[in-house]
C-alpha positions in Angstrom: -8.6 -18.3 -35.4 -10.6 -18.4 -32.2 -13.0 -20.8 -31.4 -17.0 -19.9 -32.5 -20.1 -20.8 -30.4 -23.3 -21.4 -31.8 -26.8 -21.1 -30.5 -29.3 -24.2 -29.5 -31.8 -22.7 -31.5 -30.0 -22.2 -34.2 -31.5 -18.9 -35.4 -28.5 -16.8 -34.1 -25.1 -16.2 -36.0 -22.0 -17.7 -34.5 -20.0 -15.5 -31.9 -16.5 -15.8 -30.3 -15.9 -16.5 -26.7 -15.7 -13.0 -25.7 -19.3 -12.5 -27.1 -20.5 -15.6 -25.9 -19.4 -14.7 -22.5 -20.9 -11.1 -22.5 -24.1 -11.8 -24.1 -24.8 -14.9 -22.1 -28.3 -16.0 -23.9 -28.3 -16.1 -27.6 -30.4 -13.3 -29.6 -32.9 -16.2 -30.4 -33.0 -17.2 -26.6 -31.0 -20.2 -27.2 -27.9 -21.4 -25.3 -24.3 -21.3 -26.8 -22.1 -24.3 -27.3 -18.8 -24.7 -28.9 -19.4 -25.2 -32.9 -16.7 -27.8 -32.2 -15.2 -29.0 -28.9 -11.8 -29.0 -28.6 -10.0 -32.1 -27.4 -7.0 -33.2 -25.1 -4.7 -35.9 -26.0 -4.6 -39.0 -23.4 -1.0 -37.6 -22.8 -2.4 -34.1 -22.0 -4.8 -35.8 -19.7 -2.3 -38.2 -18.1 0.1 -35.1 -17.4 -2.9 -33.5 -15.0 -1.6 -35.7 -12.2 1.5 -33.8 -11.8 -0.3 -30.4 -11.8 -2.2 -28.4 -9.4 -5.7 -27.5 -9.7 -5.0 -24.1 -11.3 -2.7 -25.4 -13.8 -5.2 -28.2 -14.8 -7.5 -25.0 -15.2 -5.1 -23.2 -17.6 -4.7 -26.3 -19.7 -8.4 -27.1 -20.2 -9.5 -23.3 -20.5 -6.6 -22.2 -22.8 -8.4 -24.6 -25.3 -11.1 -22.3 -25.3 -9.4 -18.8 -24.9 -6.8 -19.1 -27.8 -7.0 -16.0 -29.7 -9.1 -14.1 -27.4 -6.5 -13.7 -24.5 -3.2 -14.2 -24.0 -1.9 -17.5 -22.4 0.1 -16.0 -19.6 -3.0 -13.6 -18.7 -5.1 -16.7 -18.6 -2.7 -18.5 -16.3 -2.7 -15.5 -13.7 -6.4 -15.3 -14.0 -6.5 -19.1 -13.1 -4.1 -18.8 -10.2 -6.0 -16.1 -8.5 -9.4 -17.7 -9.1 -8.5 -21.1 -7.7 -6.5 -20.2 -4.4 -8.5 -22.8 -2.3 -8.7 -26.5 -1.5 -10.6 -29.2 -3.3 -10.7 -31.8 -1.1 -11.1 -35.6 -2.2 -12.5 -37.6 0.7 -12.7 -41.5 0.5 -15.7 -43.0 1.5 -15.0 -45.3 4.3 -15.6 -49.0 3.7 -16.1 -48.5 -0.1 -13.5 -49.3 -2.4 -12.9 -46.4 -5.0 -15.6 -44.2 -4.1 -14.8 -40.6 -3.1 -16.8 -37.3 -2.4 -15.1 -34.2 -4.0 -16.2 -31.5 -2.0 -16.5 -28.3 -3.9 -17.6 -26.3 -0.6 -14.3 -24.8 0.1 -14.6 -21.6 -1.9 -15.5 -18.2 -0.5 -19.2 -18.9 -0.3 -19.0 -22.5 0.1 -20.6 -23.6 -3.2 -19.4 -25.4 -6.4 -20.6 -22.0 -7.7 -17.4 -20.1 -6.8 -15.5 -22.3 -9.3 -17.4 -20.7 -12.4 -18.1 -17.5 -10.9 -14.5 -16.5 -9.8 -13.5 -17.2 -13.2 -16.3 -15.7 -15.3 -15.8 -12.3 -13.2 -12.3 -11.9 -13.9 -12.7 -12.5 -17.6 -15.6 -10.4 -18.1 -14.0 -7.8 -15.8 -10.9 -7.9 -18.1 -13.4 -7.7 -21.3 -15.1 -4.8 -20.1 -12.0 -2.9 -19.4 -10.8 -3.5 -22.9 -13.8 -2.3 -24.3 -14.7 0.7 -21.9 -18.0 -0.7 -21.5 -20.4 -1.4 -18.8 -22.6 -4.5 -18.4 -25.8 -5.5 -16.0 -25.7 -9.2 -15.2 -28.9 -10.6 -14.3 -29.0 -13.7 -12.3 -31.8 -16.0 -11.2 -30.7 -18.3 -8.3 -32.3 -21.3 -6.6 -29.9 -21.1 -3.6 -26.3 -20.9 -4.3 -25.5 -19.3 -7.8 -26.8 -15.8 -6.2 -24.1 -15.7 -3.6 -21.4 -17.0 -5.8 -22.1 -14.4 -8.2 -22.6 -11.4 -5.9 -19.1 -12.0 -4.1 -17.0 -12.9 -7.2 -18.5 -9.9 -9.1 -18.7 -7.5 -6.1 -17.2 -4.3 -7.0 -15.6 -5.3 -10.4 -15.5 -1.9 -12.2 -18.2 -1.8 -15.2 -20.5 -4.6 -13.6 -23.7 -4.1 -12.0 -25.4 -7.4 -10.5 -29.1 -7.8 -10.0 -29.7 -11.2 -8.3 -33.4 -12.8 -8.1 -34.1 -15.4 -5.8 -37.5 -17.3 -4.6 -38.0 -15.9 -1.0 -39.6 -18.9 0.5 -37.2 -21.4 -1.1 -33.7 -20.6 0.1 -32.2 -21.0 3.3 -31.4 -18.1 5.7 -27.8 -18.6 5.3 -27.9 -19.2 1.2 -29.6 -15.6 1.6 -27.6 -13.7 3.8 -24.4 -14.6 1.5 -25.9 -12.4 -1.2 -27.9 -9.9 0.7 -25.2 -8.3 2.8 -22.9 -7.0 -0.1 -24.5 -3.7 -1.3 -22.4 -1.5 -3.6 -23.0 -2.8 -7.3 -25.2 -5.8 -6.1 -28.8 -5.7 -5.8 -30.9 -8.4 -4.6 -34.5 -9.0 -5.5 -36.5 -11.4 -3.2 -39.7 -12.9 -5.5 -42.8 -14.2 -4.3 -42.6 -17.3 -6.4 -40.3 -20.4 -7.5 -37.0 -20.4 -9.1 -38.8 -21.1 -12.4 -40.3 -17.7 -12.1 -37.1 -15.9 -11.6 -35.4 -17.7 -14.4 -38.4 -16.9 -16.8 -38.4 -13.1 -15.8 -34.3 -13.2 -16.6 -35.0 -14.5 -19.9 -37.7 -12.5 -20.9 -35.6 -9.4 -20.1 -33.0 -10.5 -22.3 -35.4 -10.9 -25.1 -37.6 -7.4 -24.1 -37.1 -4.8 -27.0 -37.8 -2.2 -24.1 -34.8 -3.1 -22.7 -32.3 -2.8 -25.8 -30.6 0.3 -24.5 -29.6 -1.7 -21.3 -26.3 -3.9 -21.8 -27.5 -7.2 -20.3 -25.7 -10.4 -19.5 -26.2 -13.6 -17.2 -24.2 -15.4 -14.9 -26.5 -18.3 -14.7 -25.7 -21.5 -16.2 -27.5 -20.4 -19.4 -24.1 -18.8 -19.8 -21.2 -20.9 -21.4 -18.9 -19.3 -19.1 -20.6 -21.0 -16.3 -20.1 -24.6 -18.1 -16.5 -24.4 -19.2 -14.7 -23.8 -15.7 -16.8 -26.3 -14.1 -15.5 -28.8 -16.5 -12.3 -28.5 -14.9 -13.1 -30.4 -11.9 -14.0 -33.6 -13.4 -10.7 -33.4 -15.1 -9.0 -32.8 -11.8 -10.8 -35.5 -9.8 -9.9 -38.0 -12.6 -6.1 -37.0 -12.5 -5.9 -38.2 -8.8 -8.3 -41.0 -8.9 -8.1 -42.8 -12.3 -5.1 -44.7 -13.9 -4.2 -43.2 -17.2 -7.1 -43.8 -19.5 -9.2 -45.6 -17.1 -12.9 -44.6 -17.1 -14.8 -43.2 -14.3 -18.1 -42.6 -13.0 -19.7 -39.0 -11.4 -22.9 -38.7 -9.5 -23.5 -35.2 -9.7 -26.8 -33.6 -7.8 -28.6 -31.9 -10.5 -31.1 -29.0 -10.7 -30.6 -26.7 -13.9 -28.1 -29.3 -15.1 -25.2 -26.8 -15.5 -22.8 -28.7 -13.3 -23.6 -32.0 -14.8 -23.0 -30.6 -18.3 -19.5 -30.0 -16.9 -19.3 -33.3 -16.9 -20.4 -33.6 -20.6 -18.1 -30.8 -21.5 -15.0 -32.8 -20.1 -16.0 -36.0 -22.0 -16.5 -34.3 -25.1 -12.7 -33.1 -24.6 -11.7 -36.6 -24.3 -12.0 -37.5 -20.6 -12.8 -41.1 -20.2 -16.4 -41.2 -18.5 -18.2 -44.7 -18.2 -21.2 -43.0 -16.5 -22.7 -39.6 -15.7 -25.6 -40.3 -12.7 -27.5 -37.1 -12.7 -30.0 -37.3 -10.0 -32.7 -35.1 -9.3 -35.3 -34.3 -6.5 -38.9 -34.4 -6.8 -38.6 -32.5 -10.1 -38.3 -35.5 -12.4 -38.7 -34.2 -15.7 -35.3 -35.7 -16.9 -35.6 -39.2 -15.6 -38.9 -39.3 -17.1 -37.5 -38.1 -20.2 -34.9 -40.7 -20.2 -37.1 -43.5 -19.4 -40.0 -43.0 -21.8 -38.6 -40.4 -24.5 -41.3 -37.8 -23.5 -40.3 -34.5 -22.2 -42.8 -32.7 -19.5 -41.5 -30.0 -17.5 -42.9 -29.8 -13.9 -44.7 -26.6 -13.5 -45.0 -25.3 -11.2 -41.7 -26.7 -9.8 -41.8 -28.8 -6.4 -40.5 -27.5 -3.1 -37.5 -30.0 -1.9 -35.1 -30.2 1.1 -32.2 -30.1 -2.0 -33.9 -26.4 -2.7 -31.0 -25.2 -5.3 -32.3 -28.1 -7.5 -36.0 -26.8 -7.5 -36.1 -26.6 -11.1 -39.2 -28.0 -13.0 -37.5 -27.0 -16.3 -33.6 -27.3 -16.4 -32.3 -24.8 -19.2 -29.1 -26.9 -19.7 -31.2 -29.8 -21.0 -31.3 -27.6 -24.5 -27.4 -28.3 -24.5 -27.5 -31.8 -23.8 -30.1 -32.9 -26.4 -28.0 -30.8 -28.9 -24.9 -32.7 -27.7 -26.9 -35.8 -28.8 -28.2 -34.6 -32.2 -31.7 -33.1 -31.0 -32.8 -29.6 -30.6 -34.9 -28.4 -27.9 -36.1 -24.8 -27.7 -36.2 -22.5 -24.5 -39.7 -23.7 -23.5 -38.8 -27.4 -23.6 -40.3 -28.3 -26.7 -38.2 -30.8 -28.6 -38.4 -30.2 -32.2 -35.7 -32.9 -33.2 -35.5 -36.2 -31.4 -31.9 -36.9 -29.6 -30.3 -40.1 -29.9 -32.0 -41.7 -26.7 -30.0 -45.0 -27.1 -26.7 -43.0 -26.6 -28.3 -40.8 -23.8 -29.2 -43.9 -22.0 -25.7 -45.5 -22.5 -24.0 -42.7 -20.7 -26.6 -41.1 -18.5 -28.5 -42.3 -15.6 -30.8 -40.5 -13.7 -33.3 -41.2 -10.8 -35.7 -39.0 -8.9 -35.0 -38.8 -4.9 -37.7 -37.7 -2.4 -37.5 -35.9 0.3 -37.8 -38.8 2.5 -35.2 -40.8 0.4 -33.1 -37.5 0.9 -33.0 -37.9 4.9 -32.4 -41.8 4.9 -29.3 -41.3 2.4 -28.0 -38.4 5.0 -28.5 -40.6 7.7 -27.0 -43.6 6.2 -24.0 -41.9 4.8 -23.2 -40.6 8.3 -24.2 -43.8 10.6 -22.5 -46.4 8.0 -19.7 -44.4 6.5 -18.9 -41.1 8.8 -19.6 -39.2 5.6 -21.2 -35.8 6.2 -23.3 -34.7 3.5 -25.9 -32.3 2.9 -29.4 -32.4 1.0 -28.0 -32.0 -2.6 -25.0 -34.5 -1.8 -27.4 -36.9 -0.5 -29.4 -36.8 -3.6 -26.0 -37.6 -5.3 -25.4 -40.4 -2.8 -28.5 -42.1 -3.2 -28.8 -41.6 -7.3 -25.1 -43.1 -7.1 -26.6 -46.3 -5.2 -29.6 -46.6 -7.4 -27.5 -46.9 -10.4 -25.2 -49.5 -8.5 -28.3 -51.4 -8.2 -28.4 -52.1 -11.9 -24.8 -51.9 -12.7 -21.6 -52.7 -10.6 -18.5 -50.6 -10.5 -16.2 -53.4 -11.4 -13.4 -51.9 -9.8 -13.5 -48.6 -11.6 -13.3 -45.2 -9.7 -16.7 -43.5 -8.7 -16.7 -39.8 -7.5 -19.6 -38.0 -5.7 -19.8 -34.2 -6.1 -20.6 -32.4 -2.8 -21.8 -29.0 -4.2 -22.7 -27.2 -1.0 -21.4 -26.9 2.6 -23.7 -28.8 5.2 -23.4 -25.8 7.2 -25.9 -24.2 4.9 -28.5 -26.6 6.0 -27.9 -26.6 10.0 -31.7 -27.1 10.8 -31.7 -30.4 8.5 -28.5 -31.8 9.7 -29.4 -31.1 13.2 -32.7 -32.8 12.7 -31.5 -35.8 10.8 -27.9 -36.4 12.7 -28.4 -34.8 16.0 -25.5 -32.1 15.7 -24.7 -28.8 13.9 -22.2 -29.1 11.3 -19.0 -26.3 11.9 -19.5 -22.9 10.2 -17.1 -22.0 7.7 -15.7 -18.6 8.4 -17.3 -17.0 5.3 -21.0 -17.8 6.6 -20.2 -16.6 10.1 -18.9 -13.2 8.6 -22.1 -12.6 6.7 -24.2 -13.5 9.5 -23.2 -10.6 11.7 -23.9 -8.3 8.7 -27.1 -6.4 7.9 -29.3 -7.5 5.1 -30.7 -5.3 2.5 -33.0 -6.5 -0.6 -36.0 -5.6 -2.7 -38.9 -7.6 -2.9 -41.5 -8.0 -5.5 -44.3 -10.5 -7.0 -43.5 -12.8 -9.9 -44.9 -10.2 -12.5 -42.3 -9.3 -15.4 -43.6 -5.7 -15.9 -42.9 -4.8 -12.5 -39.4 -6.4 -12.7 -38.9 -4.6 -16.1 -39.9 -1.1 -14.3 -37.2 -1.9 -11.5 -34.5 -2.6 -14.4 -35.2 0.7 -16.2 -35.2 2.7 -12.8 -31.9 1.0 -11.9 -30.2 1.8 -15.1 -31.0 5.5 -14.6 -29.5 5.7 -11.5 
């Protein structure tokens, strides 16, 4: 029998992995979580040291796809999705501190890890069912390009990406606006939270009932499960069998951070998850005082992909710690804050501290980061001021390529980073995107018109 997934709002029926992938958001507007997390034995985790990345992905993800997808098919999908490097760069001058560079995929972002697997699985499910699907995605920077590239020309799929026009870099924008075909991009005159709210309203809108909709945002459980894999991969290369490890994760919508929580729920020994944010500080305030107040409107920061005033995935995090948070951020049942504080640390990193961190990492350690990685770097150091590593391994996640932020690198460090081939190619192509105000009724009419084409 296949694993079942339940909504964090508790008002929708349990579904299997296929339905959770294709629906994206539960009917009660909650987010899907496994009814019970499958676990890996200590021996299975230890064996990962001998496996390639795509083989670790198969071992982890097969725990969720049993009864849904034949194992040999999943193995083929993983091999095709993960055909790029995942560098682990030791930080010079620091013992057992490593940067995991998740920026070597086709759109130079960690979002490639989930999007490439999701597109292959969704395409397979749709072919099997003979159905079509429209994927709605809100992006604060990198999700849109990763989803657009992964689903570009996948049969049966139409992709519509919403992005805040003034808050993505030119290179981030171009990676998603040059594709065309089954991909449409929409520039919203507003914030990422406006884009995300419009997507959520569309899922719950009876007027759109005839349009099969899904999401590739981290509200979709299909994003979190593949993102758990690189935590196992890092531990397999850097930690001794059974040794706890620390992860520092730049956090916006908290999907990437939730990948580490999924890995821990499956049995990976994780001592601490450092989930640092920019000026959108709702989570560190909640962790400190137990009161959740979203930031509205969200604040624009250098680490633009993290400009999220109300992270959707907090509903999942709260649920794992025994609480219940609805989609608006209202907490109806308190989580175990003592346990959360034991397992998690979070600090808010201002733009000024981000710039200082960028310069410090380069001048002291010859470590080239970009604004999101700099937030994780500063957050890790904030935590280390309270609690030493005591010889344990620590991994900082670099989630986007520095070349996506050339102006900031040039201004802070005095040089421009090398540009990956994928970004160079996109810069030569013409852009095409729609533009509209942050008004849901206009977006609804746009969706209806697109569906008729």
